[in-house]
C-alpha positions as CSV (number, residue, x, y, z in Angstrom):
1,M,99.3,-19.5,32.8
2,R,96.3,-20.2,35.5
3,T,96.6,-23.4,36.6
4,R,93.3,-25.6,35.6
5,D,90.9,-27.6,37.5
6,T,91.0,-30.7,35.7
7,T,88.4,-32.6,37.8
8,P,85.8,-31.7,36.2
9,H,85.7,-32.9,32.4
10,C,83.6,-31.3,29.6
11,T,81.2,-33.8,28.2
12,F,78.5,-33.3,25.8
13,I,75.9,-35.3,27.4
14,P,74.7,-34.1,30.8
15,P,74.4,-36.3,33.5
16,W,70.8,-36.5,34.6
17,L,70.3,-37.2,31.1
18,A,73.0,-40.1,31.2
19,E,71.2,-41.4,33.9
20,R,68.4,-41.6,32.5
21,V,69.2,-43.4,29.5
22,D,72.3,-45.5,30.6
23,G,70.9,-46.3,34.6
24,P,72.1,-44.5,37.6
25,D,75.6,-46.0,37.4
26,A,76.5,-43.9,34.3
27,V,78.4,-40.9,35.6
28,A,80.2,-42.8,37.8
29,R,81.0,-45.9,34.9
30,D,82.0,-43.0,32.7
31,E,84.4,-40.6,35.3
32,A,85.7,-44.8,36.7
33,L,86.9,-45.1,32.5
34,R,88.7,-41.6,32.2
35,A,89.8,-42.3,35.9
36,Q,91.5,-45.2,34.4
37,R,92.7,-43.3,31.1
38,R,94.4,-40.9,33.1
39,A,96.3,-43.4,35.4
40,T,97.4,-45.1,32.3
41,T,98.5,-42.4,30.2
42,G,100.3,-40.4,32.4
43,S,101.6,-36.8,31.1
44,P,99.7,-35.4,27.5
45,R,101.8,-37.4,24.7
46,A,102.5,-36.1,21.0
47,V,99.2,-37.5,19.3
48,A,100.2,-36.9,15.6
49,P,103.3,-36.3,13.4
50,A,104.4,-32.8,13.4
51,A,103.6,-32.4,9.7
52,T,100.0,-33.5,10.5
53,A,96.9,-31.3,11.7
54,W,94.7,-34.1,12.7
55,T,94.2,-37.5,13.2
56,V,91.0,-39.8,13.5
57,H,91.8,-42.7,15.4
58,D,89.6,-45.6,15.7
59,A,89.4,-47.1,19.2
60,G,87.8,-50.3,17.9
61,S,84.5,-50.4,20.5
62,T,87.1,-50.5,23.4
63,T,88.1,-47.7,26.1
64,S,91.8,-47.7,24.8
65,L,93.1,-44.1,23.9
66,P,93.7,-43.1,21.4
67,G,93.0,-46.1,19.4
68,T,94.8,-47.0,15.9
69,P,95.1,-44.1,13.7
70,A,92.1,-44.4,10.7
71,R,92.7,-40.9,8.9
72,S,94.8,-38.2,8.5
73,A,95.2,-34.8,7.2
74,G,95.2,-34.9,3.3
75,E,94.3,-38.7,3.2
76,P,91.3,-39.6,1.5
77,E,88.0,-40.8,2.8
78,T,87.6,-44.2,4.3
79,G,84.4,-45.5,3.7
80,D,83.9,-45.4,8.0
81,V,81.0,-42.9,8.3
82,A,82.0,-42.3,11.7
83,V,85.9,-41.7,10.8
84,D,85.1,-39.8,8.0
85,E,82.6,-37.5,9.8
86,A,84.9,-37.0,12.2
87,A,87.5,-35.9,9.5
88,V,85.2,-33.4,7.9
89,G,84.0,-31.7,11.5
90,I,87.9,-30.7,12.0
91,E,88.6,-29.7,9.0
92,S,85.6,-27.2,9.0
93,T,86.2,-26.4,12.8
94,L,90.0,-25.5,12.4
95,Q,89.3,-23.5,8.8
96,M,86.3,-22.2,10.9
97,F,88.8,-20.7,13.8
98,A,91.6,-19.9,11.0
99,E,89.3,-18.0,8.4
100,A,87.6,-15.9,10.9
101,F,90.0,-15.6,13.9
102,S,93.2,-16.1,12.5
103,R,93.2,-19.0,15.4
104,D,95.9,-22.0,14.7
105,S,94.6,-25.2,16.2
106,Y,93.5,-24.9,19.5
107,D,96.4,-23.4,21.0
108,D,96.6,-20.5,18.2
109,A,100.5,-22.0,18.1
110,G,99.5,-25.3,15.3
111,A,99.3,-28.3,18.0
112,P,98.3,-31.5,16.1
113,V,94.9,-32.7,16.8
114,S,93.8,-35.9,17.9
115,L,90.3,-37.2,17.6
116,T,88.7,-40.5,18.4
117,V,85.8,-42.6,17.1
118,H,84.0,-45.7,18.4
119,Y,84.9,-45.1,21.6
120,G,83.5,-47.9,24.0
121,S,80.7,-50.1,23.2
122,G,77.2,-48.1,23.1
123,Y,79.1,-45.1,24.5
124,N,76.7,-42.3,24.8
125,N,78.9,-39.2,25.3
126,A,81.3,-36.6,23.8
127,F,84.0,-35.4,25.4
128,W,87.4,-33.6,25.5
129,D,89.6,-34.7,28.4
130,G,92.5,-32.1,27.8
131,T,94.6,-34.3,25.3
132,Q,92.0,-35.1,22.8
133,L,88.2,-35.7,21.5
134,V,86.5,-38.4,21.9
135,F,82.9,-39.4,20.2
136,G,81.1,-43.0,21.3
137,D,78.6,-44.6,18.8
138,G,75.5,-44.0,20.6
139,D,73.4,-47.1,21.8
140,G,71.4,-46.9,18.5
141,R,68.3,-47.1,21.1
142,V,68.5,-43.3,22.0
143,F,71.7,-42.1,21.0
144,E,73.0,-41.8,17.2
145,R,76.7,-41.8,16.6
146,F,78.0,-38.6,18.2
147,T,80.0,-37.8,15.1
148,K,76.6,-37.3,13.4
149,P,76.1,-33.6,13.7
150,V,78.6,-31.6,13.2
151,D,78.3,-29.2,15.9
152,V,79.2,-31.7,18.3
153,L,82.3,-31.8,17.1
154,A,82.5,-28.1,17.1
155,H,81.3,-27.8,20.6
156,E,83.8,-29.9,21.8
157,F,86.8,-28.6,19.9
158,S,85.7,-25.4,21.4
159,H,86.2,-26.5,25.0
160,A,89.9,-26.8,23.5
161,V,89.7,-23.2,22.7
162,V,88.1,-22.0,26.4
163,E,91.3,-23.9,28.0
164,R,93.9,-22.2,26.2
165,T,92.2,-18.6,26.3
166,A,89.8,-17.6,29.6
167,D,90.3,-21.2,30.7
168,L,87.0,-20.8,32.5
169,A,86.5,-23.2,35.7
170,Y,84.2,-25.8,34.9
171,R,81.7,-25.4,37.8
172,D,78.7,-23.1,38.8
173,Q,78.3,-19.5,36.2
174,S,81.9,-20.0,35.2
175,G,81.5,-23.8,34.1
176,A,78.2,-22.6,32.5
177,L,80.1,-19.8,30.8
178,N,82.5,-22.3,29.1
179,E,79.9,-24.9,28.1
180,S,77.7,-21.9,26.8
181,V,81.1,-20.7,24.7
182,A,81.2,-24.1,23.4
183,D,78.0,-24.2,22.3
184,V,78.2,-20.8,20.6
185,F,81.1,-21.6,18.1
186,A,79.4,-25.0,17.8
187,A,76.5,-23.2,16.4
188,C,78.5,-20.6,14.4
189,L,80.0,-23.9,12.6
190,K,76.6,-25.0,11.6
191,Q,75.1,-22.1,10.4
192,R,78.3,-21.0,8.3
193,L,78.5,-24.5,6.5
194,L,74.6,-23.8,5.9
195,G,75.4,-20.5,4.5
196,Q,72.6,-18.9,6.8
197,Q,72.4,-15.7,8.5
198,A,72.1,-15.3,12.0
199,A,68.0,-14.0,11.9
200,D,68.1,-17.4,9.6
201,G,69.5,-20.3,11.7
202,D,67.1,-22.8,13.4
203,W,69.7,-22.3,16.7
204,L,69.6,-26.1,17.4
205,I,72.5,-28.0,19.1
206,G,72.6,-31.4,18.3
207,E,69.8,-31.9,15.9
208,G,69.7,-35.2,14.1
209,L,71.8,-36.8,17.6
210,F,68.6,-38.4,18.4
211,V,67.3,-41.8,16.6
212,A,63.4,-41.8,15.1
213,G,61.1,-41.6,17.3
214,I,62.5,-39.9,20.5
215,Q,60.7,-36.8,21.0
216,A,62.6,-34.4,20.2
217,R,64.3,-31.6,18.1
218,A,68.3,-31.5,19.5
219,L,70.0,-32.0,22.9
220,R,69.7,-28.3,23.6
221,D,68.0,-24.9,21.8
222,M,69.4,-21.4,21.9
223,A,66.8,-19.9,20.8
224,A,64.4,-21.2,23.4
225,P,66.2,-23.1,26.3
226,G,63.9,-26.0,28.0
227,T,62.2,-26.6,24.7
228,A,64.9,-29.2,22.9
229,Y,63.1,-32.5,23.8
230,D,60.4,-34.1,26.2
231,D,60.1,-37.7,25.7
232,P,58.7,-40.4,28.3
233,Q,62.5,-41.9,28.4
234,L,64.5,-38.5,28.9
235,G,61.7,-36.6,30.6
236,A,61.5,-32.7,29.9
237,D,64.4,-30.6,28.9
238,P,65.2,-28.8,32.1
239,Q,67.7,-26.3,30.8
240,V,66.6,-22.6,31.7
241,G,67.3,-19.1,29.6
242,H,66.6,-16.5,31.9
243,M,68.0,-15.4,35.8
244,D,64.9,-15.5,37.3
245,D,65.0,-19.4,36.8
246,F,68.2,-19.7,37.6
247,I,69.1,-23.0,39.3
248,D,71.2,-23.5,42.4
249,T,72.6,-26.9,42.8
250,A,75.4,-29.0,43.7
251,D,75.0,-31.9,40.7
252,D,76.5,-31.1,37.2
253,N,78.9,-29.3,38.4
254,G,77.0,-26.6,39.9
255,G,74.5,-26.9,36.7
256,V,76.6,-26.0,33.9
257,H,74.4,-27.7,31.4
258,L,71.1,-26.5,33.5
259,N,72.4,-22.8,33.1
260,S,74.4,-22.5,30.1
261,G,70.6,-22.0,28.7
262,I,71.3,-18.2,30.0
263,P,74.1,-16.8,28.0
264,N,73.2,-19.1,25.1
265,R,69.6,-16.9,24.6
266,A,71.7,-13.8,25.3
267,F,74.1,-14.9,22.4
268,Q,71.4,-16.0,19.9
269,L,69.9,-12.4,20.8
270,A,72.6,-10.5,20.4
271,A,73.5,-12.4,16.8
272,V,70.1,-11.5,15.7
273,A,70.2,-7.8,17.1
274,V,73.8,-7.4,16.0
275,G,72.9,-8.9,12.1
276,S,75.2,-10.9,9.7
277,T,76.5,-14.4,10.4
278,A,76.5,-15.3,14.1
279,L,80.1,-15.9,13.3
280,E,81.2,-12.3,11.5
281,G,78.9,-10.5,13.8
282,A,78.1,-11.3,17.4
283,G,80.6,-14.3,16.9
284,R,83.9,-11.9,16.7
285,I,82.2,-10.1,20.0
286,W,82.2,-13.4,21.6
287,Y,85.9,-14.2,20.6
288,A,87.4,-11.1,22.0
289,A,85.5,-11.5,24.8
290,L,87.2,-14.8,25.4
291,T,90.6,-14.0,24.4
292,G,90.6,-10.2,25.6
293,G,92.1,-10.9,29.2
294,D,89.4,-9.7,31.0
295,V,87.7,-12.4,32.1
296,P,88.9,-14.6,34.9
297,S,88.7,-18.0,35.5
298,D,85.8,-18.2,37.7
299,A,84.0,-15.4,35.6
300,D,80.2,-14.8,36.5
301,F,77.5,-14.1,34.1
302,A,77.7,-10.6,34.7
303,T,81.5,-10.1,34.2
304,F,81.4,-12.2,30.8
305,A,78.8,-9.8,30.2
306,A,80.8,-7.0,30.6
307,A,83.4,-7.9,28.4
308,T,81.1,-8.5,25.7
309,V,79.5,-5.4,25.9
310,A,83.6,-3.8,26.1
311,A,84.2,-5.5,23.1
312,A,81.3,-4.8,21.2
313,G,81.7,-1.7,19.9
314,E,79.0,0.4,17.6
315,Q,77.0,-2.9,18.8
316,A,77.6,-2.4,22.5
317,D,73.8,-1.4,23.1
318,A,72.4,-4.3,21.3
319,V,74.4,-6.7,23.3
320,R,73.9,-4.8,26.7
321,E,69.8,-5.4,25.5
322,A,70.3,-9.2,25.0
323,W,72.1,-9.6,28.3
324,A,69.4,-7.8,29.6
325,Q,66.7,-9.8,28.3
326,V,68.2,-12.9,30.1
327,G,68.2,-11.1,33.6
328,V,72.3,-10.2,33.5
329,Q,73.1,-6.9,34.2
330,P,76.6,-6.7,32.8
331,A,79.1,-5.8,35.8
332,A,81.3,-2.6,35.5
333,P,84.7,-2.4,36.4
334,G,85.2,-3.1,39.8
335,G,82.4,-5.5,40.1
336,V,79.5,-3.6,40.2
337,P,76.7,-3.7,38.4
338,A,76.7,-1.4,35.8
339,P,74.0,1.5,36.0
340,A,70.8,1.1,33.8
341,S,69.6,4.2,31.8
342,Q,66.2,3.1,33.0
343,G,63.9,2.5,35.6
344,R,64.2,4.2,39.0
345,L,67.3,5.7,40.7
346,R,67.4,6.8,44.3
347,V,70.2,9.3,45.8
348,E,70.8,9.4,49.8
349,R,72.7,11.7,51.6
350,S,73.5,10.8,55.1
351,G,75.9,11.2,58.1
352,G,78.0,14.6,58.6
353,F,78.4,16.9,61.8
354,V,74.2,16.8,62.7
355,G,73.8,13.0,61.7
356,R,70.6,13.4,59.5
357,S,69.9,11.9,56.0
358,E,67.9,12.9,52.9
359,A,67.0,11.5,50.1
360,A,65.1,11.5,46.7
361,E,64.1,9.6,43.7
362,V,63.5,10.0,39.9
363,D,62.3,8.4,37.0
364,L,65.3,7.9,34.7
365,D,63.6,9.0,31.2
366,P,64.6,7.1,27.8
367,G,63.4,10.9,27.0
368,D,66.1,12.3,28.6
369,P,69.0,10.3,27.5
370,G,71.6,13.2,29.3
371,L,70.4,12.0,32.2
372,G,71.0,8.5,31.3
373,D,74.6,9.0,30.2
374,L,75.3,11.1,34.1
375,V,74.1,8.1,35.6
376,R,76.3,5.4,33.9
377,Q,79.2,7.9,33.6
378,A,78.7,8.6,37.5
379,L,78.1,4.9,38.8
380,G,79.8,2.9,35.8
381,G,83.0,1.5,37.9
382,S,82.7,3.0,41.1
383,D,83.5,0.3,43.8
384,L,84.0,2.4,47.0
385,R,81.9,0.3,49.4
386,D,84.5,-0.7,51.6
387,V,85.7,3.0,51.8
388,P,86.0,3.8,54.8
389,P,84.3,8.0,55.3
390,R,85.8,10.3,57.0
391,P,84.6,12.2,60.5
392,D,81.5,14.2,59.9
393,M,81.8,13.9,56.0
394,F,78.8,13.1,54.2
395,V,78.3,9.4,52.4
396,Y,76.4,9.6,49.2
397,S,74.1,6.6,48.3
398,F,73.1,5.9,44.6
399,S,71.0,2.6,43.6
400,V,68.8,2.1,40.7
401,D,65.6,0.0,40.8
402,G,66.6,-0.8,44.9
403,G,69.8,-2.4,43.1
404,A,73.2,-2.9,45.3
405,P,73.7,0.3,46.3
406,V,77.4,2.6,45.2
407,R,78.3,4.3,48.6
408,V,80.9,7.1,48.0
409,P,82.2,9.2,51.0
410,E,81.9,13.1,50.1
411,H,85.6,13.3,49.7
412,L,85.9,11.0,47.0
413,L,82.8,12.0,45.0
414,S,83.7,12.5,41.1
415,A,82.6,15.1,39.0
416,S,80.0,13.5,37.8
417,Q,78.3,11.8,40.5
418,A,78.2,15.3,42.9
419,E,76.5,16.7,39.6
420,L,74.2,13.7,39.6
421,A,73.4,14.3,43.4
422,R,72.9,17.9,43.0
423,R,70.4,17.0,40.0
424,V,68.4,14.3,42.4
425,L,68.8,16.3,45.8
426,Q,68.4,19.7,44.8
427,P,66.7,19.9,41.3
428,G,66.3,23.2,39.9
429,S,69.7,23.9,41.8
430,E,72.4,25.9,39.6
431,V,75.7,24.6,39.3
């Protein structure tokens, strides 16, 4: 099992929004509370009886966790809105993962789930701390209670699933993927409960979380990242939805909430293209990628994209195109971006005893699928850039649209690479 980086925590509200609403020290205060919790709780504890699938606790507006048990599986409503919302949310989320993926709780081993509501006083956040799900009541000025939108709970539970599967490190692109996967299954649950097809969903995350009067539709919009809110108190939604706008920052654990809009948009596009419901269509593909063992904890967008394409079967082209629309080119085995079937291909041969080079370029015509297939066969998975050539032998270089070249020493050319070089450098010659 991988060693997890437990320092950053998966939180629903991004730090820049917390600072705008609760002041410049909000993030530090939040982390101090959790540091205090880590110091006082020690190792993970059993949070519910073995026969109980879940328990909702009431923290009583304190920061003491888990709080007083308020409702467990099989028990009736309590009349406490937050407690009962959490109960409905966890039942629905557990049922979705069980029915769609045969997954038994977040660890797939039936672990009881501990939830706490009424955490803190006017606390504007929800989080998974590695042990349990925690929800604040909101301040009533900007935020409603965090149990109100059911997708908030599904999002936090999905962080626990990620932790027990690909264990995506919560920083940089892997952290943005962690956030995005949590949004993916949150959207799947919301649309499942509404009985919607992927094409009919609004793709809003955290709809209903803001109080009336705040100019916000939701916290995030997976279909149009960066458009969820624009309010004098909150500012404009800063999330991005394309690699051209990728934000390189040390804040927010490397922009995990900012850049998660890119894979979010890719999933939304894939879900609509694949069809059916988000859960039964693209959701199954994303889950297979997450749990298939091919996504390392430090995966970047291209690596995760490749895993989804590999898991997509007959829908591979639709998934690949969804990633292309957000500027992500799935990585092929070995870490080289998968070659495109459109664009301009350049082949160069250099070296040899004479030391001369020759190069030629051709357009990859969508009307000539044979050439595109040859490019994918020849270059997909090739990563021989660090293999030294032999004395006086040629080195072949292949690139598409000026991208990173794949360089292959002559003695290591595959049959498809040799054929591709011949077709470009010696057009019209016989095989």
